[in-house]
LODO-281433 format. One record per residue: residue number from 1; residue in three letters; x, y, z of N, C-alpha, C in turn. Coordinates in nm, 2 decimals. Atoms other than C-alpha are relative to their C-alpha. Layout:
% LODO-281433
{NUM; 'Ala'; {X; Y; Z}; {X; Y; Z}; {X; Y; Z}};
...
This chain:
% LODO-281433
{1; 'Unk'; {0.08; -0.12; 0.00}; {0.00; 0.00; 0.00}; {0.09; 0.12; 0.00}};
{2; 'Unk'; {-0.08; -0.13; 0.00}; {0.13; 0.35; -0.08}; {-0.03; 0.08; 0.12}};
{3; 'Unk'; {0.01; -0.08; -0.12}; {0.20; 0.55; 0.22}; {0.00; 0.15; -0.03}};
{4; 'Unk'; {0.01; -0.14; 0.03}; {0.08; 0.91; 0.20}; {0.03; 0.08; 0.12}};
{5; 'Unk'; {-0.03; -0.09; -0.11}; {0.18; 1.21; 0.41}; {-0.13; 0.06; 0.04}};
{6; 'Unk'; {0.12; -0.06; -0.05}; {-0.07; 1.38; 0.63}; {0.00; 0.15; -0.04}};
{7; 'Unk'; {0.00; -0.14; 0.04}; {-0.17; 1.71; 0.47}; {-0.14; 0.05; -0.01}};
{8; 'Unk'; {0.14; -0.06; 0.01}; {-0.47; 1.93; 0.37}; {-0.10; -0.09; -0.06}};
{9; 'Unk'; {0.09; 0.09; 0.06}; {-0.61; 1.66; 0.15}; {-0.05; -0.10; 0.11}};
{10; 'Unk'; {0.04; 0.09; -0.11}; {-0.62; 1.44; 0.46}; {-0.10; 0.07; 0.09}};
{11; 'Unk'; {0.10; -0.08; -0.08}; {-0.80; 1.71; 0.66}; {-0.13; 0.01; -0.07}};
{12; 'Unk'; {0.12; 0.00; 0.08}; {-1.05; 1.73; 0.38}; {-0.07; -0.13; 0.01}};
{13; 'Unk'; {0.06; 0.13; -0.02}; {-1.11; 1.36; 0.40}; {-0.07; -0.01; 0.13}};
{14; 'Unk'; {0.06; 0.01; -0.13}; {-1.17; 1.38; 0.77}; {-0.12; 0.10; 0.01}};
{15; 'Unk'; {0.11; -0.10; -0.01}; {-1.39; 1.69; 0.72}; {-0.13; -0.06; -0.06}};
{16; 'Unk'; {0.12; 0.07; 0.06}; {-1.62; 1.48; 0.49}; {-0.06; -0.10; 0.10}};
{17; 'Unk'; {0.05; 0.09; -0.11}; {-1.64; 1.22; 0.77}; {-0.07; 0.08; 0.11}};
{18; 'Unk'; {0.07; -0.08; -0.10}; {-1.74; 1.50; 1.01}; {-0.14; 0.04; -0.05}};
{19; 'Unk'; {0.13; -0.03; 0.06}; {-2.02; 1.60; 0.77}; {-0.10; -0.11; 0.01}};
{20; 'Unk'; {0.08; 0.12; -0.01}; {-2.15; 1.25; 0.77}; {-0.04; -0.03; 0.15}};
{21; 'Unk'; {0.03; 0.01; -0.14}; {-2.13; 1.24; 1.15}; {-0.11; 0.10; 0.04}};
{22; 'Unk'; {0.10; -0.10; -0.03}; {-2.33; 1.56; 1.18}; {-0.13; -0.03; -0.06}};
{23; 'Unk'; {0.12; 0.04; 0.06}; {-2.58; 1.44; 0.93}; {-0.07; -0.11; 0.06}};
{24; 'Unk'; {0.06; 0.12; -0.07}; {-2.63; 1.11; 1.10}; {-0.06; 0.04; 0.14}};
{25; 'Unk'; {0.04; -0.05; -0.13}; {-2.66; 1.29; 1.44}; {-0.13; 0.08; -0.02}};
{26; 'Unk'; {0.13; -0.08; 0.02}; {-2.93; 1.53; 1.30}; {-0.11; -0.09; -0.03}};
{27; 'Unk'; {0.10; 0.10; 0.04}; {-3.12; 1.24; 1.14}; {-0.05; -0.07; 0.13}};
{28; 'Unk'; {0.03; 0.07; -0.12}; {-3.10; 1.05; 1.47}; {-0.09; 0.08; 0.09}};
{29; 'Unk'; {0.07; -0.08; -0.10}; {-3.21; 1.34; 1.68}; {-0.15; 0.03; -0.05}};
{30; 'Unk'; {0.13; -0.03; 0.05}; {-3.51; 1.43; 1.46}; {-0.09; -0.12; 0.01}};
{31; 'Unk'; {0.08; 0.12; -0.01}; {-3.64; 1.07; 1.43}; {-0.02; -0.04; 0.14}};
{32; 'Unk'; {0.01; 0.04; -0.14}; {-3.56; 0.99; 1.79}; {-0.09; 0.10; 0.08}};
{33; 'Unk'; {0.08; -0.11; -0.07}; {-3.72; 1.32; 1.90}; {-0.15; -0.02; -0.03}};
{34; 'Unk'; {0.14; 0.02; 0.03}; {-4.05; 1.24; 1.72}; {-0.05; -0.11; 0.08}};
{35; 'Unk'; {0.04; 0.11; -0.08}; {-4.08; 0.90; 1.87}; {0.01; 0.02; 0.15}};
{36; 'Unk'; {-0.02; -0.03; -0.14}; {-3.94; 1.02; 2.20}; {-0.11; 0.08; 0.06}};
{37; 'Unk'; {0.11; -0.08; -0.05}; {-4.21; 1.28; 2.23}; {-0.13; -0.08; 0.02}};
{38; 'Unk'; {0.12; 0.09; 0.00}; {-4.49; 1.03; 2.15}; {0.01; -0.09; 0.12}};
{39; 'Unk'; {-0.02; 0.10; -0.11}; {-4.34; 0.78; 2.40}; {-0.01; 0.08; 0.14}};
{40; 'Unk'; {0.00; -0.08; -0.13}; {-4.29; 1.06; 2.67}; {-0.15; 0.03; 0.04}};
{41; 'Unk'; {0.14; -0.03; -0.03}; {-4.66; 1.17; 2.65}; {-0.07; -0.13; 0.04}};
{42; 'Unk'; {0.06; 0.12; -0.04}; {-4.77; 0.81; 2.65}; {0.04; -0.06; 0.13}};
{43; 'Unk'; {-0.05; 0.05; -0.13}; {-4.56; 0.72; 2.95}; {-0.05; 0.09; 0.11}};
{44; 'Unk'; {0.05; -0.09; -0.11}; {-4.67; 1.03; 3.15}; {-0.15; 0.00; 0.01}};
{45; 'Unk'; {0.14; -0.03; 0.00}; {-5.03; 1.05; 3.05}; {-0.09; -0.11; -0.05}};
{46; 'Unk'; {0.08; 0.11; 0.06}; {-5.14; 0.73; 2.88}; {-0.06; -0.09; 0.10}};
{47; 'Unk'; {0.06; 0.10; -0.09}; {-5.34; 0.44; 3.02}; {0.11; -0.09; 0.06}};
{48; 'Unk'; {-0.10; 0.08; -0.07}; {-5.16; 0.20; 3.26}; {0.07; -0.10; -0.09}};
{49; 'Unk'; {-0.06; 0.10; 0.08}; {-5.10; -0.07; 3.01}; {0.10; 0.06; -0.10}};
{50; 'Unk'; {-0.10; -0.06; 0.09}; {-4.93; 0.17; 2.77}; {0.12; 0.05; 0.07}};
{51; 'Unk'; {-0.11; -0.04; -0.08}; {-4.72; 0.31; 3.04}; {0.10; -0.11; 0.03}};
{52; 'Unk'; {-0.08; 0.12; -0.03}; {-4.60; -0.04; 3.13}; {0.08; -0.04; -0.12}};
{53; 'Unk'; {-0.07; 0.04; 0.12}; {-4.51; -0.12; 2.77}; {0.11; 0.10; -0.03}};
{54; 'Unk'; {-0.10; -0.10; 0.03}; {-4.32; 0.21; 2.72}; {0.11; -0.01; 0.10}};
{55; 'Unk'; {-0.10; 0.01; -0.11}; {-4.14; 0.18; 3.05}; {0.09; -0.13; -0.02}};
{56; 'Unk'; {-0.08; 0.12; 0.03}; {-4.03; -0.18; 2.95}; {0.09; 0.02; -0.11}};
{57; 'Unk'; {-0.09; -0.03; 0.11}; {-3.90; -0.06; 2.62}; {0.12; 0.09; 0.04}};
{58; 'Unk'; {-0.10; -0.09; -0.04}; {-3.71; 0.22; 2.78}; {0.11; -0.07; 0.09}};
{59; 'Unk'; {-0.10; 0.08; -0.08}; {-3.55; -0.01; 3.04}; {0.08; -0.09; -0.08}};
{60; 'Unk'; {-0.07; 0.09; 0.08}; {-3.46; -0.26; 2.78}; {0.11; 0.06; -0.08}};
{61; 'Unk'; {-0.10; -0.07; 0.08}; {-3.29; -0.02; 2.55}; {0.11; 0.07; 0.08}};
{62; 'Unk'; {-0.11; -0.06; -0.08}; {-3.11; 0.17; 2.82}; {0.09; -0.10; 0.06}};
{63; 'Unk'; {-0.08; 0.11; -0.06}; {-2.98; -0.16; 2.96}; {0.08; -0.07; -0.11}};
{64; 'Unk'; {-0.07; 0.07; 0.11}; {-2.85; -0.27; 2.62}; {0.11; 0.09; -0.06}};
{65; 'Unk'; {-0.11; -0.09; 0.06}; {-2.51; -0.14; 2.49}; {-0.04; 0.04; -0.14}};
{66; 'Unk'; {0.03; -0.05; 0.13}; {-2.54; 0.07; 2.18}; {0.06; -0.09; -0.11}};
{67; 'Unk'; {-0.07; 0.08; 0.10}; {-2.29; -0.15; 2.00}; {-0.09; -0.12; -0.04}};
{68; 'Unk'; {0.08; 0.12; 0.03}; {-2.53; -0.45; 2.03}; {-0.12; 0.04; -0.09}};
{69; 'Unk'; {0.11; -0.05; 0.09}; {-2.82; -0.24; 1.88}; {0.05; 0.02; -0.14}};
{70; 'Unk'; {-0.06; -0.02; 0.13}; {-2.59; -0.15; 1.59}; {0.02; -0.13; -0.07}};
{71; 'Unk'; {-0.03; 0.13; 0.06}; {-2.49; -0.51; 1.53}; {-0.13; -0.07; -0.03}};
{72; 'Unk'; {0.13; 0.07; 0.03}; {-2.85; -0.63; 1.55}; {-0.07; 0.07; -0.12}};
{73; 'Unk'; {0.06; -0.06; 0.12}; {-2.97; -0.37; 1.30}; {0.08; -0.03; -0.13}};
{74; 'Unk'; {-0.08; 0.03; 0.12}; {-2.68; -0.45; 1.06}; {0.01; -0.14; -0.04}};
{75; 'Unk'; {-0.02; 0.15; 0.02}; {-2.62; -0.82; 1.10}; {-0.12; -0.08; 0.04}};
{76; 'Unk'; {0.11; 0.08; -0.05}; {-2.92; -0.95; 1.30}; {-0.12; 0.00; -0.10}};
{77; 'Unk'; {0.12; -0.01; 0.08}; {-3.20; -0.82; 1.07}; {0.03; -0.07; -0.14}};
{78; 'Unk'; {-0.03; 0.07; 0.13}; {-3.02; -0.97; 0.76}; {-0.04; -0.14; 0.01}};
{79; 'Unk'; {0.05; 0.14; -0.02}; {-3.10; -1.32; 0.90}; {-0.15; -0.01; -0.01}};
{80; 'Unk'; {0.14; 0.00; 0.01}; {-3.46; -1.22; 0.90}; {-0.05; 0.04; -0.14}};
{81; 'Unk'; {0.03; -0.04; 0.14}; {-3.44; -1.12; 0.53}; {-0.01; 0.15; -0.02}};
{82; 'Unk'; {0.00; -0.15; 0.02}; {-3.40; -0.74; 0.59}; {0.14; 0.04; 0.01}};
{83; 'Unk'; {-0.13; -0.05; 0.00}; {-3.07; -0.61; 0.48}; {0.00; 0.15; -0.02}};
{84; 'Unk'; {-0.01; -0.15; 0.00}; {-2.99; -0.25; 0.55}; {0.15; 0.04; -0.02}};
{85; 'Unk'; {-0.13; -0.05; 0.02}; {-2.68; -0.07; 0.42}; {0.05; 0.07; 0.13}};
{86; 'Unk'; {-0.05; -0.06; -0.12}; {-2.45; 0.08; 0.69}; {-0.07; 0.13; 0.05}};
{87; 'Unk'; {0.06; -0.12; -0.03}; {-2.61; 0.42; 0.68}; {-0.14; -0.02; 0.06}};
{88; 'Unk'; {0.13; 0.03; -0.05}; {-2.96; 0.29; 0.73}; {0.00; -0.08; 0.13}};
{89; 'Unk'; {-0.01; 0.08; -0.13}; {-2.86; 0.04; 1.00}; {0.05; 0.09; 0.11}};
{90; 'Unk'; {-0.05; -0.10; -0.10}; {-2.67; 0.32; 1.18}; {-0.12; 0.09; 0.05}};
{91; 'Unk'; {0.11; -0.09; -0.03}; {-2.98; 0.55; 1.16}; {-0.10; -0.07; 0.09}};
{92; 'Unk'; {0.11; 0.07; -0.07}; {-3.22; 0.28; 1.28}; {0.05; -0.03; 0.15}};
{93; 'Unk'; {-0.04; 0.03; -0.14}; {-3.01; 0.17; 1.58}; {0.02; 0.12; 0.09}};
{94; 'Unk'; {-0.01; -0.12; -0.08}; {-2.93; 0.52; 1.69}; {-0.13; 0.07; 0.03}};
{95; 'Unk'; {0.13; -0.05; -0.03}; {-3.29; 0.62; 1.66}; {-0.07; -0.07; 0.11}};
{96; 'Unk'; {0.06; 0.08; -0.10}; {-3.40; 0.33; 1.87}; {0.06; 0.04; 0.14}};
{97; 'Unk'; {-0.08; -0.04; -0.12}; {-3.13; 0.43; 2.13}; {-0.05; 0.14; 0.05}};
{98; 'Unk'; {0.04; -0.14; -0.03}; {-3.22; 0.80; 2.12}; {-0.14; 0.01; 0.05}};
{99; 'Unk'; {0.14; 0.00; -0.04}; {-3.59; 0.74; 2.15}; {-0.02; -0.03; 0.14}};
{100; 'Unk'; {0.01; 0.04; -0.14}; {-3.55; 0.56; 2.48}; {0.04; 0.11; 0.10}};
{101; 'Unk'; {-0.05; -0.10; -0.09}; {-3.34; 0.83; 2.64}; {-0.08; 0.13; -0.01}};
{102; 'Unk'; {0.08; -0.12; 0.01}; {-3.53; 1.13; 2.50}; {-0.14; -0.01; 0.06}};
{103; 'Unk'; {0.13; 0.02; -0.07}; {-3.86; 0.98; 2.61}; {0.01; 0.00; 0.15}};
{104; 'Unk'; {-0.02; -0.01; -0.15}; {-3.72; 0.94; 2.96}; {0.02; 0.14; 0.05}};
{105; 'Unk'; {-0.03; -0.14; -0.04}; {-3.59; 1.29; 2.97}; {-0.13; 0.08; -0.01}};
{106; 'Unk'; {0.12; -0.09; 0.02}; {-3.91; 1.45; 2.83}; {-0.11; -0.05; 0.09}};
{107; 'Unk'; {0.11; 0.05; -0.10}; {-4.14; 1.23; 3.05}; {0.02; 0.07; 0.13}};
{108; 'Unk'; {-0.03; -0.06; -0.13}; {-3.96; 1.36; 3.36}; {-0.04; 0.15; 0.00}};
{109; 'Unk'; {0.03; -0.14; 0.01}; {-4.00; 1.72; 3.23}; {-0.15; 0.02; 0.00}};
{110; 'Unk'; {0.14; -0.01; 0.00}; {-4.37; 1.67; 3.17}; {-0.06; -0.02; 0.14}};
{111; 'Unk'; {0.04; 0.03; -0.14}; {-4.42; 1.52; 3.52}; {0.05; 0.11; 0.10}};
{112; 'Unk'; {-0.04; -0.11; -0.08}; {-4.23; 1.82; 3.66}; {-0.09; 0.12; 0.01}};
{113; 'Unk'; {0.09; -0.11; 0.00}; {-4.50; 2.06; 3.57}; {-0.10; -0.02; 0.12}};
{114; 'Unk'; {0.09; 0.01; -0.12}; {-4.70; 2.14; 3.89}; {-0.14; -0.04; -0.03}};
{115; 'Unk'; {0.14; 0.03; 0.02}; {-5.05; 2.00; 3.92}; {-0.09; 0.12; -0.01}};
{116; 'Unk'; {0.08; -0.12; 0.01}; {-5.18; 2.35; 3.96}; {-0.01; 0.05; -0.14}};
{117; 'Unk'; {0.01; -0.04; 0.14}; {-5.10; 2.42; 3.60}; {-0.10; -0.08; -0.08}};
{118; 'Unk'; {0.11; 0.08; 0.05}; {-5.32; 2.13; 3.50}; {-0.14; 0.05; 0.04}};
{119; 'Unk'; {0.12; -0.05; -0.06}; {-5.59; 2.26; 3.73}; {-0.04; 0.14; -0.06}};
{120; 'Unk'; {0.03; -0.13; 0.06}; {-5.56; 2.61; 3.58}; {-0.05; -0.01; -0.14}};
{121; 'Unk'; {0.04; 0.02; 0.14}; {-5.59; 2.48; 3.23}; {-0.14; -0.06; -0.01}};
{122; 'Unk'; {0.13; 0.06; -0.01}; {-5.89; 2.27; 3.33}; {-0.11; 0.11; 0.03}};
{123; 'Unk'; {0.09; -0.10; -0.04}; {-6.05; 2.58; 3.48}; {-0.04; 0.09; -0.12}};
{124; 'Unk'; {0.03; -0.08; 0.12}; {-6.03; 2.75; 3.14}; {-0.08; -0.08; -0.10}};
{125; 'Unk'; {0.08; 0.09; 0.09}; {-6.23; 2.46; 2.99}; {0.07; -0.04; -0.12}};
{126; 'Unk'; {-0.08; 0.05; 0.11}; {-5.95; 2.35; 2.77}; {-0.01; -0.15; -0.01}};
{127; 'Unk'; {0.00; 0.14; 0.02}; {-5.96; 2.00; 2.62}; {0.14; -0.05; 0.04}};
{128; 'Unk'; {-0.13; 0.06; -0.04}; {-5.68; 1.75; 2.71}; {0.11; 0.03; -0.10}};
{129; 'Unk'; {-0.10; -0.04; 0.10}; {-5.51; 1.82; 2.38}; {0.04; 0.14; 0.01}};
{130; 'Unk'; {-0.03; -0.14; -0.01}; {-5.53; 2.19; 2.42}; {0.08; 0.03; 0.13}};
{131; 'Unk'; {-0.08; -0.02; -0.12}; {-5.39; 2.17; 2.78}; {0.14; -0.04; -0.03}};
{132; 'Unk'; {-0.14; 0.05; 0.03}; {-5.09; 1.97; 2.65}; {0.06; 0.10; -0.09}};
{133; 'Unk'; {-0.06; -0.08; 0.10}; {-5.04; 2.20; 2.35}; {0.03; 0.14; 0.05}};
{134; 'Unk'; {-0.02; -0.14; -0.04}; {-5.08; 2.54; 2.51}; {0.05; 0.03; 0.14}};
{135; 'Unk'; {-0.04; -0.02; -0.14}; {-5.00; 2.49; 2.88}; {0.11; -0.08; 0.04}};
{136; 'Unk'; {-0.10; 0.09; -0.06}; {-4.80; 2.18; 2.97}; {0.12; -0.01; -0.09}};
{137; 'Unk'; {-0.12; 0.03; 0.08}; {-4.57; 2.11; 2.67}; {0.09; 0.12; -0.01}};
{138; 'Unk'; {-0.09; -0.11; 0.00}; {-4.44; 2.47; 2.64}; {0.08; 0.02; 0.12}};
{139; 'Unk'; {-0.08; -0.01; -0.12}; {-4.34; 2.47; 3.00}; {0.10; -0.12; 0.01}};
{140; 'Unk'; {-0.09; 0.12; 0.00}; {-4.19; 2.12; 2.98}; {0.11; 0.02; -0.10}};
{141; 'Unk'; {-0.10; -0.03; 0.10}; {-4.00; 2.23; 2.67}; {0.11; 0.08; 0.06}};
{142; 'Unk'; {-0.10; -0.08; -0.06}; {-3.82; 2.50; 2.86}; {0.08; -0.07; 0.10}};
{143; 'Unk'; {-0.07; 0.08; -0.10}; {-3.73; 2.26; 3.14}; {0.10; -0.10; -0.07}};
{144; 'Unk'; {-0.07; 0.10; 0.06}; {-3.61; 2.00; 2.89}; {0.11; 0.05; -0.10}};
{145; 'Unk'; {-0.10; -0.05; 0.11}; {-3.40; 2.23; 2.66}; {0.14; -0.03; 0.04}};
{146; 'Unk'; {-0.14; 0.02; -0.04}; {-3.08; 2.20; 2.86}; {0.04; -0.15; 0.00}};
{147; 'Unk'; {-0.03; 0.14; 0.01}; {-3.08; 1.82; 2.91}; {0.00; -0.05; -0.14}};
{148; 'Unk'; {0.01; 0.05; 0.14}; {-3.19; 1.77; 2.55}; {0.13; 0.04; -0.08}};
{149; 'Unk'; {-0.12; -0.04; 0.07}; {-2.90; 1.97; 2.41}; {0.12; -0.08; 0.05}};
{150; 'Unk'; {-0.10; 0.09; -0.06}; {-2.67; 1.78; 2.65}; {0.00; -0.14; -0.06}};
{151; 'Unk'; {0.00; 0.13; 0.06}; {-2.79; 1.46; 2.51}; {0.04; 0.00; -0.15}};
{152; 'Unk'; {-0.05; -0.01; 0.14}; {-2.72; 1.58; 2.16}; {0.15; -0.02; -0.01}};
{153; 'Unk'; {-0.15; 0.03; 0.00}; {-2.35; 1.57; 2.25}; {0.02; -0.15; 0.01}};
{154; 'Unk'; {-0.02; 0.15; 0.00}; {-2.39; 1.20; 2.34}; {-0.03; -0.06; -0.13}};
{155; 'Unk'; {0.03; 0.05; 0.13}; {-2.55; 1.14; 2.01}; {0.12; 0.01; -0.10}};
{156; 'Unk'; {-0.12; -0.03; 0.09}; {-2.26; 1.30; 1.82}; {0.11; -0.10; 0.03}};
{157; 'Unk'; {-0.12; 0.09; -0.03}; {-2.00; 1.10; 2.01}; {-0.04; -0.15; -0.02}};
{158; 'Unk'; {0.04; 0.14; 0.02}; {-2.20; 0.77; 1.99}; {0.00; -0.04; -0.15}};
{159; 'Unk'; {-0.01; 0.04; 0.14}; {-2.20; 0.79; 1.61}; {0.13; -0.08; -0.03}};
{160; 'Unk'; {-0.13; 0.07; 0.02}; {-1.84; 0.66; 1.64}; {-0.01; -0.15; 0.00}};
{161; 'Unk'; {0.02; 0.14; -0.01}; {-1.97; 0.32; 1.72}; {-0.04; -0.06; -0.14}};
{162; 'Unk'; {0.04; 0.06; 0.13}; {-2.11; 0.28; 1.37}; {0.12; -0.02; -0.09}};
{163; 'Unk'; {-0.12; 0.03; 0.08}; {-1.75; 0.27; 1.24}; {0.02; -0.15; -0.01}};
{164; 'Unk'; {-0.02; 0.14; 0.00}; {-1.76; -0.10; 1.33}; {-0.09; -0.08; -0.10}};
{165; 'Unk'; {0.08; 0.07; 0.11}; {-2.02; -0.18; 1.06}; {0.04; 0.06; -0.14}};
{166; 'Unk'; {-0.05; -0.05; 0.13}; {-1.83; 0.01; 0.79}; {-0.05; 0.14; -0.04}};
{167; 'Unk'; {0.05; -0.13; 0.03}; {-2.01; 0.34; 0.80}; {0.11; 0.11; 0.01}};
{168; 'Unk'; {-0.11; -0.09; 0.00}; {-1.76; 0.61; 0.71}; {-0.04; 0.14; 0.06}};
{169; 'Unk'; {0.01; -0.13; -0.07}; {-1.82; 0.88; 0.97}; {0.14; 0.04; 0.04}};
{170; 'Unk'; {-0.13; -0.06; -0.03}; {-1.55; 1.08; 1.14}; {0.10; -0.11; 0.05}};
{171; 'Unk'; {-0.09; 0.10; -0.05}; {-1.40; 0.79; 1.34}; {0.05; -0.10; -0.10}};
{172; 'Unk'; {-0.04; 0.09; 0.11}; {-1.40; 0.55; 1.05}; {0.09; 0.06; -0.10}};
{173; 'Unk'; {-0.09; -0.07; 0.09}; {-1.25; 0.81; 0.83}; {0.14; 0.01; 0.05}};
{174; 'Unk'; {-0.13; -0.01; -0.06}; {-0.97; 0.85; 1.08}; {0.07; -0.13; 0.00}};
{175; 'Unk'; {-0.06; 0.14; 0.01}; {-0.91; 0.47; 1.08}; {0.05; -0.02; -0.14}};
{176; 'Unk'; {-0.05; 0.02; 0.14}; {-0.89; 0.46; 0.70}; {0.12; 0.08; -0.03}};
{177; 'Unk'; {-0.11; -0.09; 0.03}; {-0.66; 0.76; 0.69}; {0.12; -0.05; 0.07}};
{178; 'Unk'; {-0.11; 0.05; -0.07}; {-0.44; 0.61; 0.95}; {0.07; -0.12; -0.06}};
{179; 'Unk'; {-0.05; 0.12; 0.08}; {-0.41; 0.29; 0.75}; {0.08; 0.04; -0.12}};
{180; 'Unk'; {-0.08; -0.05; 0.12}; {-0.28; 0.50; 0.46}; {0.12; 0.08; 0.03}};
{181; 'Unk'; {-0.11; -0.09; -0.04}; {-0.05; 0.74; 0.64}; {0.09; -0.05; 0.11}};
{182; 'Unk'; {-0.07; 0.05; -0.12}; {0.06; 0.55; 0.95}; {0.05; 0.11; 0.08}};
{183; 'Unk'; {-0.03; -0.12; -0.09}; {0.06; 0.88; 1.14}; {-0.12; 0.02; 0.09}};
{184; 'Unk'; {0.12; -0.01; -0.09}; {-0.19; 0.81; 1.42}; {-0.01; 0.12; 0.08}};
{185; 'Unk'; {0.01; -0.12; -0.09}; {-0.09; 1.11; 1.63}; {-0.07; 0.11; -0.08}};
{186; 'Unk'; {0.06; -0.11; 0.08}; {-0.17; 1.36; 1.35}; {-0.15; -0.03; -0.03}};
{187; 'Unk'; {0.14; 0.04; 0.05}; {-0.48; 1.17; 1.23}; {-0.10; 0.01; 0.12}};
{188; 'Unk'; {0.10; 0.01; -0.10}; {-0.65; 1.11; 1.56}; {0.00; 0.13; 0.09}};
{189; 'Unk'; {0.00; -0.13; -0.06}; {-0.55; 1.44; 1.71}; {-0.09; 0.10; -0.08}};
{190; 'Unk'; {0.09; -0.07; 0.08}; {-0.73; 1.60; 1.42}; {-0.15; -0.04; 0.01}};
{191; 'Unk'; {0.14; 0.06; -0.03}; {-1.03; 1.37; 1.47}; {-0.05; 0.05; 0.13}};
{192; 'Unk'; {0.04; -0.05; -0.13}; {-1.04; 1.47; 1.84}; {-0.04; 0.15; -0.01}};
{193; 'Unk'; {0.03; -0.14; 0.01}; {-1.03; 1.84; 1.74}; {-0.13; 0.02; -0.07}};
{194; 'Unk'; {0.13; -0.02; 0.07}; {-1.32; 1.80; 1.50}; {-0.12; -0.04; 0.09}};
{195; 'Unk'; {0.11; 0.04; -0.09}; {-1.53; 1.62; 1.76}; {-0.02; 0.12; 0.10}};
{196; 'Unk'; {0.01; -0.11; -0.09}; {-1.44; 1.91; 2.00}; {-0.07; 0.12; -0.06}};
{197; 'Unk'; {0.06; -0.11; 0.07}; {-1.54; 2.16; 1.74}; {-0.16; -0.01; 0.00}};
{198; 'Unk'; {0.14; 0.02; 0.00}; {-1.89; 2.01; 1.74}; {-0.06; -0.01; 0.14}};
{199; 'Unk'; {0.06; 0.04; -0.13}; {-1.94; 1.89; 2.10}; {0.02; 0.12; 0.10}};
{200; 'Unk'; {-0.02; -0.10; -0.11}; {-1.79; 2.18; 2.30}; {-0.11; 0.11; -0.01}};
{201; 'Unk'; {0.11; -0.10; 0.00}; {-2.04; 2.45; 2.17}; {-0.13; -0.05; 0.05}};
{202; 'Unk'; {0.13; 0.06; -0.05}; {-2.33; 2.21; 2.24}; {0.01; -0.01; 0.15}};
{203; 'Unk'; {-0.01; 0.01; -0.14}; {-2.20; 2.14; 2.59}; {-0.01; 0.13; 0.07}};
{204; 'Unk'; {0.01; -0.14; -0.06}; {-2.15; 2.51; 2.66}; {-0.14; 0.05; 0.00}};
{205; 'Unk'; {0.14; -0.05; 0.01}; {-2.50; 2.59; 2.54}; {-0.09; -0.08; 0.10}};
{206; 'Unk'; {0.07; 0.07; -0.10}; {-2.64; 2.31; 2.75}; {0.01; 0.05; 0.14}};
{207; 'Unk'; {-0.02; -0.05; -0.13}; {-2.48; 2.44; 3.06}; {-0.06; 0.14; 0.02}};
{208; 'Unk'; {0.06; -0.14; -0.01}; {-2.59; 2.80; 2.99}; {-0.15; -0.01; 0.02}};
{209; 'Unk'; {0.15; 0.01; -0.02}; {-2.95; 2.68; 2.95}; {-0.04; -0.05; 0.14}};
{210; 'Unk'; {0.03; 0.05; -0.14}; {-2.94; 2.49; 3.28}; {0.02; 0.11; 0.10}};
{211; 'Unk'; {-0.02; -0.11; -0.09}; {-2.79; 2.79; 3.45}; {-0.12; 0.10; -0.01}};
{212; 'Unk'; {0.11; -0.09; 0.02}; {-3.06; 3.01; 3.30}; {-0.13; -0.05; 0.07}};
{213; 'Unk'; {0.12; 0.06; -0.06}; {-3.33; 2.77; 3.42}; {0.01; 0.01; 0.15}};
{214; 'Unk'; {-0.02; -0.02; -0.14}; {-3.19; 2.77; 3.77}; {-0.02; 0.14; 0.05}};
{215; 'Unk'; {0.02; -0.15; -0.04}; {-3.17; 3.15; 3.78}; {-0.14; 0.04; -0.01}};
{216; 'Unk'; {0.15; -0.03; 0.01}; {-3.53; 3.17; 3.66}; {-0.08; -0.06; 0.12}};
{217; 'Unk'; {0.07; 0.06; -0.11}; {-3.64; 2.93; 3.93}; {0.03; 0.07; 0.13}};
{218; 'Unk'; {-0.04; -0.07; -0.13}; {-3.45; 3.13; 4.20}; {-0.09; 0.12; 0.02}};
{219; 'Unk'; {0.08; -0.12; -0.01}; {-3.66; 3.43; 4.11}; {-0.15; -0.04; 0.02}};
């Protein structure tokens, strides 16, 4: 194999991997967020049997390593006649994973709304849907914003697991580049810097949102 030197073309290759990482993270967050909101509302306000089913799903997924979910989506489903390319398998497994955690986060935020808010909405003769839409969910959203942004950091970092099924995101791009250049220090230091470029602003924003919420609660 021809050994290449680490240069700007190498940085460009890693940058493409970062774009795929961000794209997969956004796809995961949107899809997981949609299902997570449905599950959160069902867990907090649904009938007892539905709460038990959703709680069981959340416990099962949270107790399962993400790598196992990725392998099941890529290798396991192929035995059932469903073959997914690495991108689809990565999106499916990360969505399943994110749904469980986002549902748990948002369920807690919905339940954190005082009962007096429900009573006030009921006094206005609002329907259950209107109470959720106009009174409960907007307040729960403000509470959930900080933890949700913080979880986005975990999503970005967890995309690195999909390198093991051949999806060329940032970590996999770093592995491939290292195999060509044999310069792991340069390669993975750049990979770490790119992860930092994405994760640090999100972490900073999450902390600021949490501080703002605590400051608002103090008043």
